[in-house]
Gaussian input, Z-matrix of N, CA and C with variables (Angstrom, degrees):
# hf/3-21g

backbone

0 1
 N
 C     1     B1
 C     2     B2     1     A1
 N     3     B3     2     A2     1     D1
 C     4     B4     3     A3     2     D2
 C     5     B5     4     A4     3     D3
 N     6     B6     5     A5     4     D4
 C     7     B7     6     A6     5     D5
 C     8     B8     7     A7     6     D6
 N     9     B9     8     A8     7     D7
 C    10    B10     9     A9     8     D8
 C    11    B11    10    A10     9     D9
 N    12    B12    11    A11    10    D10
 C    13    B13    12    A12    11    D11
 C    14    B14    13    A13    12    D12
 N    15    B15    14    A14    13    D13
 C    16    B16    15    A15    14    D14
 C    17    B17    16    A16    15    D15
 N    18    B18    17    A17    16    D16
 C    19    B19    18    A18    17    D17
 C    20    B20    19    A19    18    D18
 N    21    B21    20    A20    19    D19
 C    22    B22    21    A21    20    D20
 C    23    B23    22    A22    21    D21
 N    24    B24    23    A23    22    D22
 C    25    B25    24    A24    23    D23
 C    26    B26    25    A25    24    D24
 N    27    B27    26    A26    25    D25
 C    28    B28    27    A27    26    D26
 C    29    B29    28    A28    27    D27
 N    30    B30    29    A29    28    D28
 C    31    B31    30    A30    29    D29
 C    32    B32    31    A31    30    D30
 N    33    B33    32    A32    31    D31
 C    34    B34    33    A33    32    D32
 C    35    B35    34    A34    33    D33
 N    36    B36    35    A35    34    D34
 C    37    B37    36    A36    35    D35
 C    38    B38    37    A37    36    D36
 N    39    B39    38    A38    37    D37
 C    40    B40    39    A39    38    D38
 C    41    B41    40    A40    39    D39
 N    42    B42    41    A41    40    D40
 C    43    B43    42    A42    41    D41
 C    44    B44    43    A43    42    D42
 N    45    B45    44    A44    43    D43
 C    46    B46    45    A45    44    D44
 C    47    B47    46    A46    45    D45
 N    48    B48    47    A47    46    D46
 C    49    B49    48    A48    47    D47
 C    50    B50    49    A49    48    D48
 N    51    B51    50    A50    49    D49
 C    52    B52    51    A51    50    D50
 C    53    B53    52    A52    51    D51
 N    54    B54    53    A53    52    D52
 C    55    B55    54    A54    53    D53
 C    56    B56    55    A55    54    D54
 N    57    B57    56    A56    55    D55
 C    58    B58    57    A57    56    D56
 C    59    B59    58    A58    57    D57
 N    60    B60    59    A59    58    D58
 C    61    B61    60    A60    59    D59
 C    62    B62    61    A61    60    D60
 N    63    B63    62    A62    61    D61
 C    64    B64    63    A63    62    D62
 C    65    B65    64    A64    63    D63
 N    66    B66    65    A65    64    D64
 C    67    B67    66    A66    65    D65
 C    68    B68    67    A67    66    D66
 N    69    B69    68    A68    67    D67
 C    70    B70    69    A69    68    D68
 C    71    B71    70    A70    69    D69
 N    72    B72    71    A71    70    D70
 C    73    B73    72    A72    71    D71
 C    74    B74    73    A73    72    D72
 N    75    B75    74    A74    73    D73
 C    76    B76    75    A75    74    D74
 C    77    B77    76    A76    75    D75
 N    78    B78    77    A77    76    D76
 C    79    B79    78    A78    77    D77
 C    80    B80    79    A79    78    D78
 N    81    B81    80    A80    79    D79
 C    82    B82    81    A81    80    D80
 C    83    B83    82    A82    81    D81
 N    84    B84    83    A83    82    D82
 C    85    B85    84    A84    83    D83
 C    86    B86    85    A85    84    D84
 N    87    B87    86    A86    85    D85
 C    88    B88    87    A87    86    D86
 C    89    B89    88    A88    87    D87
 N    90    B90    89    A89    88    D88
 C    91    B91    90    A90    89    D89
 C    92    B92    91    A91    90    D90
 N    93    B93    92    A92    91    D91
 C    94    B94    93    A93    92    D92
 C    95    B95    94    A94    93    D93
 N    96    B96    95    A95    94    D94
 C    97    B97    96    A96    95    D95
 C    98    B98    97    A97    96    D96
 N    99    B99    98    A98    97    D97
 C   100   B100    99    A99    98    D98
 C   101   B101   100   A100    99    D99
 N   102   B102   101   A101   100   D100
 C   103   B103   102   A102   101   D101
 C   104   B104   103   A103   102   D102
 N   105   B105   104   A104   103   D103
 C   106   B106   105   A105   104   D104
 C   107   B107   106   A106   105   D105
 N   108   B108   107   A107   106   D106
 C   109   B109   108   A108   107   D107
 C   110   B110   109   A109   108   D108
 N   111   B111   110   A110   109   D109
 C   112   B112   111   A111   110   D110
 C   113   B113   112   A112   111   D111
 N   114   B114   113   A113   112   D112
 C   115   B115   114   A114   113   D113
 C   116   B116   115   A115   114   D114
 N   117   B117   116   A116   115   D115
 C   118   B118   117   A117   116   D116
 C   119   B119   118   A118   117   D117
 N   120   B120   119   A119   118   D118
 C   121   B121   120   A120   119   D119
 C   122   B122   121   A121   120   D120
 N   123   B123   122   A122   121   D121
 C   124   B124   123   A123   122   D122
 C   125   B125   124   A124   123   D123
 N   126   B126   125   A125   124   D124
 C   127   B127   126   A126   125   D125
 C   128   B128   127   A127   126   D126
 N   129   B129   128   A128   127   D127
 C   130   B130   129   A129   128   D128
 C   131   B131   130   A130   129   D129
 N   132   B132   131   A131   130   D130
 C   133   B133   132   A132   131   D131
 C   134   B134   133   A133   132   D132
 N   135   B135   134   A134   133   D133
 C   136   B136   135   A135   134   D134
 C   137   B137   136   A136   135   D135
 N   138   B138   137   A137   136   D136
 C   139   B139   138   A138   137   D137
 C   140   B140   139   A139   138   D138
 N   141   B141   140   A140   139   D139
 C   142   B142   141   A141   140   D140
 C   143   B143   142   A142   141   D141
 N   144   B144   143   A143   142   D142
 C   145   B145   144   A144   143   D143
 C   146   B146   145   A145   144   D144
 N   147   B147   146   A146   145   D145
 C   148   B148   147   A147   146   D146
 C   149   B149   148   A148   147   D147
 N   150   B150   149   A149   148   D148
 C   151   B151   150   A150   149   D149
 C   152   B152   151   A151   150   D150
 N   153   B153   152   A152   151   D151
 C   154   B154   153   A153   152   D152
 C   155   B155   154   A154   153   D153
 N   156   B156   155   A155   154   D154
 C   157   B157   156   A156   155   D155
 C   158   B158   157   A157   156   D156
 N   159   B159   158   A158   157   D157
 C   160   B160   159   A159   158   D158
 C   161   B161   160   A160   159   D159
 N   162   B162   161   A161   160   D160
 C   163   B163   162   A162   161   D161
 C   164   B164   163   A163   162   D162
 N   165   B165   164   A164   163   D163
 C   166   B166   165   A165   164   D164
 C   167   B167   166   A166   165   D165
 N   168   B168   167   A167   166   D166
 C   169   B169   168   A168   167   D167
 C   170   B170   169   A169   168   D168
 N   171   B171   170   A170   169   D169
 C   172   B172   171   A171   170   D170
 C   173   B173   172   A172   171   D171
 N   174   B174   173   A173   172   D172
 C   175   B175   174   A174   173   D173
 C   176   B176   175   A175   174   D174
 N   177   B177   176   A176   175   D175
 C   178   B178   177   A177   176   D176
 C   179   B179   178   A178   177   D177
 N   180   B180   179   A179   178   D178
 C   181   B181   180   A180   179   D179
 C   182   B182   181   A181   180   D180
 N   183   B183   182   A182   181   D181
 C   184   B184   183   A183   182   D182
 C   185   B185   184   A184   183   D183
 N   186   B186   185   A185   184   D184
 C   187   B187   186   A186   185   D185
 C   188   B188   187   A187   186   D186
 N   189   B189   188   A188   187   D187
 C   190   B190   189   A189   188   D188
 C   191   B191   190   A190   189   D189
 N   192   B192   191   A191   190   D190
 C   193   B193   192   A192   191   D191
 C   194   B194   193   A193   192   D192
 N   195   B195   194   A194   193   D193
 C   196   B196   195   A195   194   D194
 C   197   B197   196   A196   195   D195
 N   198   B198   197   A197   196   D196
 C   199   B199   198   A198   197   D197
 C   200   B200   199   A199   198   D198
 N   201   B201   200   A200   199   D199
 C   202   B202   201   A201   200   D200
 C   203   B203   202   A202   201   D201
 N   204   B204   203   A203   202   D202
 C   205   B205   204   A204   203   D203
 C   206   B206   205   A205   204   D204
 N   207   B207   206   A206   205   D205
 C   208   B208   207   A207   206   D206
 C   209   B209   208   A208   207   D207
 N   210   B210   209   A209   208   D208
 C   211   B211   210   A210   209   D209
 C   212   B212   211   A211   210   D210

   B1=1.4595
   B2=1.5245
   B3=1.2934
   B4=1.4544
   B5=1.5309
   B6=1.2933
   B7=1.4579
   B8=1.5293
   B9=1.3087
   B10=1.4700
   B11=1.5265
   B12=1.3090
   B13=1.4659
   B14=1.5214
   B15=1.3027
   B16=1.4665
   B17=1.5209
   B18=1.3150
   B19=1.4640
   B20=1.5238
   B21=1.3267
   B22=1.4600
   B23=1.5212
   B24=1.3188
   B25=1.4671
   B26=1.5199
   B27=1.3161
   B28=1.4677
   B29=1.5214
   B30=1.3278
   B31=1.4728
   B32=1.5271
   B33=1.3104
   B34=1.4574
   B35=1.5260
   B36=1.3152
   B37=1.4651
   B38=1.5244
   B39=1.3103
   B40=1.4619
   B41=1.5311
   B42=1.3339
   B43=1.4779
   B44=1.5277
   B45=1.3394
   B46=1.4599
   B47=1.5231
   B48=1.3187
   B49=1.4652
   B50=1.5230
   B51=1.3180
   B52=1.4666
   B53=1.5266
   B54=1.3243
   B55=1.4581
   B56=1.5259
   B57=1.3165
   B58=1.4624
   B59=1.5231
   B60=1.3243
   B61=1.4693
   B62=1.5259
   B63=1.3425
   B64=1.4622
   B65=1.5277
   B66=1.3333
   B67=1.4622
   B68=1.5243
   B69=1.3214
   B70=1.4672
   B71=1.5245
   B72=1.3107
   B73=1.4629
   B74=1.5133
   B75=1.3340
   B76=1.4532
   B77=1.5278
   B78=1.3166
   B79=1.4659
   B80=1.5203
   B81=1.3224
   B82=1.4672
   B83=1.5200
   B84=1.3268
   B85=1.4621
   B86=1.5223
   B87=1.3171
   B88=1.4581
   B89=1.5199
   B90=1.3253
   B91=1.4580
   B92=1.5239
   B93=1.3115
   B94=1.4519
   B95=1.5240
   B96=1.3468
   B97=1.4682
   B98=1.5231
   B99=1.3173
   B100=1.4560
   B101=1.5182
   B102=1.3153
   B103=1.4719
   B104=1.5189
   B105=1.3125
   B106=1.4624
   B107=1.5280
   B108=1.3220
   B109=1.4620
   B110=1.5348
   B111=1.3145
   B112=1.4614
   B113=1.5247
   B114=1.3199
   B115=1.4650
   B116=1.5269
   B117=1.3195
   B118=1.4655
   B119=1.5250
   B120=1.3244
   B121=1.4663
   B122=1.5257
   B123=1.3383
   B124=1.4724
   B125=1.5217
   B126=1.3320
   B127=1.4619
   B128=1.5228
   B129=1.3329
   B130=1.4621
   B131=1.5221
   B132=1.3219
   B133=1.4616
   B134=1.5266
   B135=1.3177
   B136=1.4659
   B137=1.5310
   B138=1.3104
   B139=1.4693
   B140=1.5264
   B141=1.3339
   B142=1.4605
   B143=1.5358
   B144=1.3257
   B145=1.4680
   B146=1.5315
   B147=1.2920
   B148=1.4668
   B149=1.5247
   B150=1.3296
   B151=1.4619
   B152=1.5217
   B153=1.3265
   B154=1.4582
   B155=1.5153
   B156=1.3214
   B157=1.4685
   B158=1.5200
   B159=1.3335
   B160=1.4593
   B161=1.5301
   B162=1.3198
   B163=1.4607
   B164=1.5323
   B165=1.3317
   B166=1.4670
   B167=1.5262
   B168=1.3107
   B169=1.4561
   B170=1.5288
   B171=1.3110
   B172=1.4616
   B173=1.5286
   B174=1.3304
   B175=1.4612
   B176=1.5268
   B177=1.3266
   B178=1.4519
   B179=1.5126
   B180=1.3254
   B181=1.4595
   B182=1.5241
   B183=1.3135
   B184=1.4675
   B185=1.5187
   B186=1.3254
   B187=1.4666
   B188=1.5302
   B189=1.3072
   B190=1.4548
   B191=1.5130
   B192=1.3188
   B193=1.4636
   B194=1.5124
   B195=1.3200
   B196=1.4564
   B197=1.5312
   B198=1.3073
   B199=1.4588
   B200=1.5206
   B201=1.3302
   B202=1.4655
   B203=1.5063
   B204=1.3061
   B205=1.4600
   B206=1.5175
   B207=1.3209
   B208=1.4649
   B209=1.5084
   B210=1.3164
   B211=1.4612
   B212=1.4937
   A1=109.03
   A2=115.99
   A3=117.34
   A4=109.79
   A5=115.83
   A6=122.24
   A7=112.55
   A8=118.42
   A9=120.23
   A10=111.52
   A11=118.09
   A12=121.24
   A13=110.34
   A14=116.77
   A15=121.10
   A16=110.54
   A17=117.89
   A18=121.36
   A19=111.43
   A20=117.51
   A21=121.00
   A22=110.98
   A23=117.58
   A24=121.26
   A25=110.67
   A26=117.08
   A27=120.80
   A28=110.64
   A29=117.20
   A30=121.07
   A31=111.31
   A32=118.09
   A33=121.36
   A34=112.07
   A35=117.95
   A36=122.00
   A37=112.14
   A38=119.04
   A39=122.93
   A40=114.19
   A41=120.58
   A42=118.60
   A43=113.24
   A44=116.81
   A45=119.77
   A46=111.19
   A47=116.85
   A48=120.99
   A49=110.69
   A50=117.65
   A51=121.90
   A52=110.73
   A53=117.55
   A54=120.64
   A55=111.85
   A56=117.78
   A57=121.13
   A58=110.36
   A59=117.84
   A60=120.64
   A61=111.02
   A62=116.55
   A63=120.22
   A64=110.27
   A65=117.41
   A66=121.14
   A67=111.00
   A68=117.58
   A69=120.76
   A70=111.51
   A71=117.66
   A72=120.93
   A73=110.12
   A74=117.14
   A75=121.22
   A76=111.14
   A77=117.94
   A78=121.32
   A79=109.61
   A80=117.38
   A81=121.43
   A82=113.17
   A83=118.38
   A84=120.40
   A85=113.26
   A86=118.06
   A87=120.94
   A88=111.34
   A89=115.48
   A90=121.41
   A91=107.75
   A92=116.31
   A93=121.70
   A94=109.55
   A95=116.89
   A96=120.15
   A97=113.27
   A98=118.28
   A99=121.70
   A100=113.03
   A101=116.50
   A102=124.15
   A103=112.32
   A104=116.97
   A105=122.27
   A106=112.01
   A107=116.73
   A108=119.93
   A109=110.82
   A110=117.50
   A111=120.29
   A112=111.46
   A113=116.62
   A114=120.02
   A115=110.36
   A116=117.12
   A117=120.95
   A118=110.29
   A119=117.06
   A120=120.19
   A121=110.46
   A122=117.69
   A123=120.11
   A124=111.22
   A125=117.75
   A126=120.56
   A127=110.24
   A128=116.14
   A129=120.13
   A130=111.48
   A131=116.94
   A132=120.14
   A133=110.43
   A134=117.29
   A135=120.49
   A136=111.97
   A137=117.26
   A138=121.01
   A139=113.81
   A140=118.27
   A141=120.58
   A142=107.73
   A143=116.50
   A144=118.99
   A145=113.59
   A146=115.91
   A147=127.65
   A148=115.69
   A149=120.40
   A150=119.26
   A151=113.97
   A152=117.99
   A153=120.58
   A154=112.55
   A155=117.19
   A156=120.95
   A157=110.72
   A158=116.91
   A159=120.79
   A160=110.85
   A161=117.22
   A162=120.97
   A163=109.25
   A164=117.12
   A165=120.07
   A166=111.08
   A167=117.78
   A168=121.61
   A169=111.05
   A170=117.69
   A171=121.51
   A172=112.03
   A173=117.83
   A174=120.73
   A175=115.26
   A176=119.10
   A177=119.97
   A178=116.06
   A179=117.77
   A180=121.17
   A181=112.25
   A182=118.11
   A183=121.16
   A184=113.38
   A185=118.45
   A186=120.73
   A187=111.59
   A188=116.66
   A189=120.57
   A190=112.09
   A191=114.77
   A192=121.68
   A193=108.41
   A194=115.77
   A195=121.19
   A196=108.87
   A197=115.39
   A198=120.84
   A199=109.46
   A200=116.89
   A201=121.11
   A202=108.39
   A203=116.33
   A204=121.99
   A205=108.27
   A206=115.87
   A207=120.49
   A208=108.78
   A209=115.33
   A210=119.54
   A211=110.83
   D1=137.52
   D2=177.27
   D3=-95.61
   D4=173.28
   D5=-172.99
   D6=-63.22
   D7=-37.09
   D8=-178.28
   D9=-66.32
   D10=-34.57
   D11=177.28
   D12=-68.32
   D13=-42.87
   D14=178.98
   D15=-63.39
   D16=-43.91
   D17=178.45
   D18=-64.47
   D19=-37.49
   D20=176.99
   D21=-64.06
   D22=-43.36
   D23=178.79
   D24=-63.05
   D25=-44.00
   D26=178.20
   D27=-62.72
   D28=-43.13
   D29=179.41
   D30=-65.41
   D31=-32.52
   D32=-179.96
   D33=-76.18
   D34=-32.66
   D35=-175.82
   D36=-86.65
   D37=-31.31
   D38=-174.43
   D39=-54.94
   D40=-46.16
   D41=179.34
   D42=-60.62
   D43=-38.47
   D44=178.86
   D45=-66.84
   D46=-37.36
   D47=177.81
   D48=-64.71
   D49=-44.22
   D50=179.82
   D51=-65.26
   D52=-42.79
   D53=178.88
   D54=-66.39
   D55=-35.29
   D56=175.99
   D57=-65.96
   D58=-42.65
   D59=176.63
   D60=-61.73
   D61=-41.79
   D62=177.87
   D63=-59.34
   D64=-46.29
   D65=-178.81
   D66=-62.49
   D67=-42.13
   D68=-179.94
   D69=-65.94
   D70=-40.49
   D71=177.87
   D72=-67.02
   D73=-41.04
   D74=179.93
   D75=-64.11
   D76=-41.17
   D77=176.96
   D78=-63.14
   D79=-38.04
   D80=-176.78
   D81=-66.19
   D82=-34.78
   D83=-174.77
   D84=-91.40
   D85=-0.17
   D86=-178.52
   D87=-111.41
   D88=157.46
   D89=170.40
   D90=-107.40
   D91=148.01
   D92=-176.71
   D93=-120.46
   D94=155.31
   D95=-178.97
   D96=-56.26
   D97=-34.63
   D98=-179.54
   D99=-84.83
   D100=8.98
   D101=-179.02
   D102=60.10
   D103=-134.71
   D104=-173.07
   D105=-66.30
   D106=-37.72
   D107=-178.46
   D108=-60.46
   D109=-46.58
   D110=-179.89
   D111=-68.45
   D112=-36.04
   D113=178.24
   D114=-63.01
   D115=-42.20
   D116=178.65
   D117=-64.29
   D118=-39.93
   D119=178.28
   D120=-62.53
   D121=-44.03
   D122=179.30
   D123=-66.70
   D124=-34.33
   D125=175.46
   D126=-60.70
   D127=-46.93
   D128=-178.84
   D129=-65.17
   D130=-39.11
   D131=177.61
   D132=-64.69
   D133=-42.07
   D134=-179.56
   D135=-64.17
   D136=-23.73
   D137=179.84
   D138=-81.55
   D139=-7.48
   D140=178.03
   D141=-64.73
   D142=125.72
   D143=-175.94
   D144=-58.70
   D145=133.99
   D146=171.82
   D147=71.35
   D148=-31.23
   D149=-177.40
   D150=-121.44
   D151=-7.07
   D152=-177.50
   D153=-61.06
   D154=-42.18
   D155=179.48
   D156=-63.29
   D157=-35.05
   D158=-179.35
   D159=-71.17
   D160=-41.06
   D161=176.47
   D162=-61.17
   D163=-44.48
   D164=178.09
   D165=-62.64
   D166=-42.86
   D167=-178.87
   D168=-62.00
   D169=-41.83
   D170=-177.49
   D171=-74.83
   D172=-45.68
   D173=-170.69
   D174=-105.33
   D175=-29.16
   D176=-171.70
   D177=-107.98
   D178=-19.34
   D179=-172.91
   D180=-58.98
   D181=-43.53
   D182=-177.69
   D183=-83.37
   D184=-12.24
   D185=179.22
   D186=-73.52
   D187=-32.30
   D188=-177.70
   D189=-82.29
   D190=148.87
   D191=177.01
   D192=-117.32
   D193=132.22
   D194=178.87
   D195=-79.52
   D196=135.47
   D197=178.37
   D198=-78.05
   D199=134.86
   D200=174.40
   D201=-97.38
   D202=100.96
   D203=179.26
   D204=-98.61
   D205=115.50
   D206=-179.63
   D207=-105.60
   D208=133.66
   D209=178.71
   D210=-113.27

């Protein structure tokens, strides 16, 4: 493999990696109606390569509620 192919692969994978990290962080900071069980399910869905973040964005993003912690 030459350098241009490797750089292309890295450039193609990086957005999916960043979006997956975003989905995992978003699941972590929210509470869900099903409590821990639903949170674990959304974590597992978000870990599905390339499309997990999209499934979470479409179906799970609005189900979770962000906690308002006031100090």
